[in-house]
C-alpha positions as CSV (number, residue, x, y, z in Angstrom):
1,X,0.2,-0.2,0.3
2,X,1.4,3.4,-1.0
3,X,1.3,6.1,1.7
4,X,-0.6,9.0,1.7
5,X,0.3,12.6,3.0
6,X,-2.4,12.1,5.4
7,X,-0.7,8.8,6.9
8,X,2.4,10.9,7.5
9,X,0.4,13.6,9.3
10,X,-1.4,10.8,11.2
11,X,2.1,9.4,12.3
12,X,3.2,12.9,13.6
13,X,-0.2,13.0,15.9
14,X,0.5,16.1,18.2
15,X,3.9,16.5,17.3
16,X,2.8,18.7,14.3
17,X,2.0,21.5,16.8
18,X,5.6,21.6,17.7
19,X,7.2,22.3,14.1
20,X,6.8,26.1,14.6
21,X,3.8,26.4,11.7
22,X,1.3,29.2,12.0
23,X,-2.5,28.7,12.3
24,X,-3.2,28.8,8.8
25,X,-0.7,25.8,7.9
26,X,-1.8,23.9,10.9
27,X,-5.6,24.2,9.9
28,X,-4.8,23.0,6.3
29,X,-2.5,20.2,7.5
30,X,-5.4,19.1,9.9
31,X,-7.9,19.2,7.4
32,X,-5.6,17.3,4.9
33,X,-5.3,14.5,7.8
34,X,-9.2,14.3,8.7
35,X,-10.1,13.9,4.9
36,X,-12.4,10.9,4.1
37,X,-12.2,9.7,7.5
38,X,-14.7,9.5,10.0
39,X,-13.9,12.8,11.7
40,X,-15.7,14.7,9.1
41,X,-18.7,12.4,9.1
42,X,-20.0,10.4,6.1
43,X,-22.9,8.8,4.4
44,X,-24.1,5.4,3.5
45,X,-24.7,4.3,0.1
46,X,-26.9,1.4,-0.6
47,X,-27.8,-0.2,-3.9
48,X,-31.6,-1.3,-4.4
49,X,-30.8,-3.8,-6.6
50,X,-28.0,-6.2,-5.1
51,X,-28.2,-4.6,-1.6
52,X,-24.7,-3.6,-1.5
53,X,-24.0,-1.0,1.3
54,X,-20.9,1.4,1.2
55,X,-19.8,4.1,3.6
56,X,-18.2,6.9,2.3
57,X,-16.5,9.5,4.8
58,X,-16.8,13.3,3.7
59,X,-13.8,15.2,2.1
60,X,-12.3,18.1,3.5
61,X,-12.5,20.4,0.4
62,X,-9.3,22.0,1.0
63,X,-7.7,23.6,-2.0
64,X,-4.2,22.1,-0.9
65,X,-5.6,18.5,-0.1
66,X,-4.1,15.8,-2.9
67,X,-7.4,13.4,-2.3
68,X,-9.7,16.4,-3.0
69,X,-8.0,18.3,-5.5
70,X,-5.9,16.1,-7.4
71,X,-8.5,15.2,-9.8
72,X,-9.2,18.8,-10.4
73,X,-5.7,19.6,-10.9
74,X,-5.5,17.1,-13.3
75,X,-8.7,18.4,-15.5
76,X,-6.9,21.9,-15.1
77,X,-3.7,20.5,-16.6
78,X,-5.5,18.7,-19.5
79,X,-7.5,21.9,-20.4
80,X,-4.3,24.0,-20.4
81,X,-2.4,21.3,-22.6
82,X,-5.5,21.8,-24.9
83,X,-4.7,25.4,-24.9
84,X,-1.0,25.2,-26.0
85,X,0.2,26.8,-29.3
86,X,2.3,24.6,-31.5
87,X,5.5,26.5,-30.4
88,X,8.5,26.0,-28.0
89,X,7.9,26.6,-24.5
90,X,10.4,27.7,-21.8
91,X,10.0,27.6,-17.9
92,X,10.8,30.9,-16.0
93,X,10.6,31.4,-12.4
94,X,9.5,34.8,-10.6
95,X,10.4,34.6,-6.8
96,X,9.3,36.8,-4.2
97,X,12.5,38.1,-2.1
98,X,12.6,36.4,1.3
99,X,12.7,39.8,2.8
100,X,9.1,40.6,1.5
101,X,7.5,37.6,3.0
102,X,5.9,39.2,6.0
103,X,4.2,41.8,4.1
104,X,3.0,39.1,1.9
105,X,1.5,37.4,4.9
106,X,-0.3,40.7,5.8
107,X,-1.2,42.1,2.8
108,X,-1.4,39.4,0.3
109,X,-3.6,40.7,-2.4
110,X,-1.5,43.7,-3.1
111,X,1.9,42.0,-2.7
112,X,0.7,39.2,-5.3
113,X,-0.9,41.4,-7.5
114,X,2.6,43.3,-7.8
115,X,4.2,40.0,-8.4
116,X,1.9,39.1,-11.3
117,X,2.5,42.7,-12.8
118,X,6.2,42.5,-12.5
119,X,6.4,39.4,-14.2
120,X,4.2,40.0,-17.1
121,X,5.9,43.2,-17.7
122,X,9.0,41.7,-17.5
123,X,8.0,39.3,-20.3
124,X,6.2,41.9,-22.2
125,X,9.6,44.2,-22.2
126,X,11.3,41.2,-23.1
127,X,9.2,40.3,-26.0
128,X,8.8,43.9,-27.1
129,X,12.5,44.3,-27.1
130,X,12.8,41.3,-29.5
131,X,9.9,42.2,-31.7
132,X,7.6,39.2,-30.6
133,X,4.1,39.1,-28.7
134,X,4.6,37.3,-25.6
135,X,2.2,35.1,-23.8
136,X,2.4,33.7,-20.1
137,X,0.7,30.7,-18.4
138,X,1.6,30.8,-14.3
139,X,-0.1,30.0,-11.0
140,X,0.9,31.5,-7.9
141,X,2.7,29.1,-5.4
142,X,2.7,30.3,-2.1
143,X,4.4,27.4,0.1
144,X,7.7,25.7,-0.6
145,X,8.2,22.2,-0.4
146,X,9.0,22.5,3.4
147,X,5.7,24.4,3.7
148,X,7.4,27.6,4.3
149,X,6.0,30.8,2.7
150,X,7.7,30.8,-0.4
151,X,5.9,33.0,-3.1
152,X,6.7,32.3,-6.8
153,X,5.2,32.2,-10.0
154,X,6.7,29.3,-12.3
155,X,5.7,30.6,-15.8
156,X,5.2,28.6,-18.8
157,X,6.1,31.0,-21.3
158,X,5.6,30.6,-25.1
159,X,8.3,31.2,-27.4
160,X,8.7,31.8,-31.0
161,X,11.0,31.0,-33.8
162,X,12.9,33.9,-35.7
163,X,15.5,33.3,-38.3
164,X,15.9,29.6,-37.1
165,X,16.4,29.9,-33.8
166,X,14.3,29.8,-30.6
167,X,13.9,33.5,-29.2
168,X,14.0,33.0,-25.3
169,X,16.9,30.7,-25.5
170,X,19.3,33.9,-25.4
171,X,21.2,35.3,-22.4
172,X,18.7,36.6,-19.6
173,X,15.8,34.4,-20.6
């Protein structure tokens, strides 16, 4: 059997509160730990034909939960793949400096709007200087792999071909 995030959190038990996480992180991890368990309640499904009865536990519906949001993430990815143009793509990451993390926690809308605007302005200016129209697909990431605040915008940036070479593979991009 493959271990899930919830299994790891359950094994940590009360020790999770000693990790120095903020209340938002603790609430999220608690929701993931309890997802699809009796702790969130459930419902009984019964088949009128064969009499089979199955109990299903409720989900946490937290946007960070791999059980709840995994299929939605996959649907989103497939929809974005269908939107792709037949051009080369490049991966660029715009990261908020660590010194602004406190500001991001207290005024996330303003900070993240500024991050998106700066990322787009950077790519737009780069494209304008190269004589090409740019596009960008990005999703705001707020947590790093260790669940610490680490706002960044990984961006899939469309490239193009000019005179037989990929624009975007030059120095600086």
